[in-house]
Every structure is written in C-alpha cells, then in structure tokens.
N, C-alpha and C positions, 0 to 999 in steps of 0.2 A: 502246371504249364509245361507243354512238351518242349524238348530241347531242339534248337535249330541245328540242322546238320549241314556243315559247310560243303560247298561243291567247288572243286578245283577247276576253274574255267580255262586255265592255260593248256589243258589237255585236249581241248576242242580244236579242230582244224579251221573252224569258222563259226561266227556268231552273228546272226542277222536279225533285223526287225522284220517279223513276218506279218504282224498286225499292229497298226499304229496305236500309240497310247490313247487310252480312253479313261475317263474319270470313273472310279469305282463308286457305286451308290450304296449309301447306308439304308435308304428308303426309296424303293422304286416308285411308289405312288406319288411321293412329293418331289422326287428328284434330288433329295438332299445327298450331297457327296459324303463319302466316308473320310474321316479325318484321322491322321496318325496321332496317337496319344502322346508320343514322345516329342514330336516336332511341331504339332499343330498344323502341318501341311496336308493338303488334299492328297488322297491316295489315287494312284493311276495303275492301270493294268496294261502290260505290253506283251504281245505275242512274240516270243523269241524263238528263233530256229537255231538249235545247237547241232553243229555238224561234226562228225567224227569219222574220217575216212569216207566211205561210201554210204554211211548211215546218217540220217537226220531225224530230229525230233523237235516238235514245236511244243513249248510250254508257256503258260501264262505266268508272268512274273509281276508281282506287286511292288511298287516303289512309292516312297513319300516324295511329293513334289513333282511338278511337270517335267518330264524328260525332254528338254528343249533340243530341237534339231533331229530328233529321232522320228524317222518316217519309214514307211514300208520299203523294204529292199535294201536299206543301208546297213553296212557292217557296224556293229556296236560293241562297246565294252560294257560288261555287266560286273559291277563291283560288289563284292561280298555276297555272292549268290548263295542262298541256303534253302534247303528243303525243310519244311516244318510240318510234321504229321499233325492231323487234326481229327477230332471225333465230335459229332453233334447229333443227339437223338438217334443213335443207332447207325448213322452214316459216318463214313470216315474217308480220308484221303490224304493227299500231300499238297500243301500250298508252297509256292516258291516266292521268296522275298529277296530283294536286293537293296543295297543302300543307295545305288545310283545306276542309271543306264544312260550312256552318252554315245554319240556317234564317234566312230574311230577317226574320221576326218571332219573338220568343221564344214557346215553347209557352204556351198559356193555363194559368193556375193552376186546379187542380180546385176545384169549388164547395165552400164551407165546409160541414162536417157539422153536424148539430144543427138548431136552428131552433124556431120557436114551434109549439105544438100547439093 
C-alpha cells in the first residue's frame, strides 16, 4: 500500500471550492456510492482550487462524509490533505484525500420570512 504524502495547506494564499461536492460512485451502472472502509461513510469528491501567489491549481479531493456548507466559490479549509500515489493495470497517478473539507465561514442564515406590510 502506498504511503500518503502530507501537504502543508498553510503555505497556500487561498483555498476555494471550485467544483461542488459530488458522491463518488463504486459502480456507475447501478449508481452505488463508494463507501469509506474505515468510517462507513459515503465518499465525496470536491474540486478544490489551491492558490499560491499568482498561480492556481484545481485538484479533486476525496473526503469521507458529505462536506456540508461547501459550495462553489466559497473559501474552504482542507484538513489533513495528502497526496496518495496509485497504480492500476499499467496506469498511474496521484489521488488527493482529506479528512474534512469545511467552509471557512458558516453559511449565512436565510432571511426571516414575514415582515410588515
């Protein structure tokens, strides 16, 4: 099993949600979601934009459990980001995992309904 290589996120000047969370599928034909072996939670993929000065890169990060409040364009905190090298049938690459992705500020409460007439 390959070792996960930790990524120091404090060095980035900004981290934003570029693509809203989506359920990762174990079987595309049946729509069965991928489940994390350790937690039993559904796996989600989030497109995250990492900014460093004038450069930016979007990576897909997998996280166990729904990242509540994370929507496109919001600044986020990515906890325990790691790069995991993989190889499968001659193909290879790097997958990114995190223990949690949360919005930096909680979502605004909807305005109260009703009011004076």
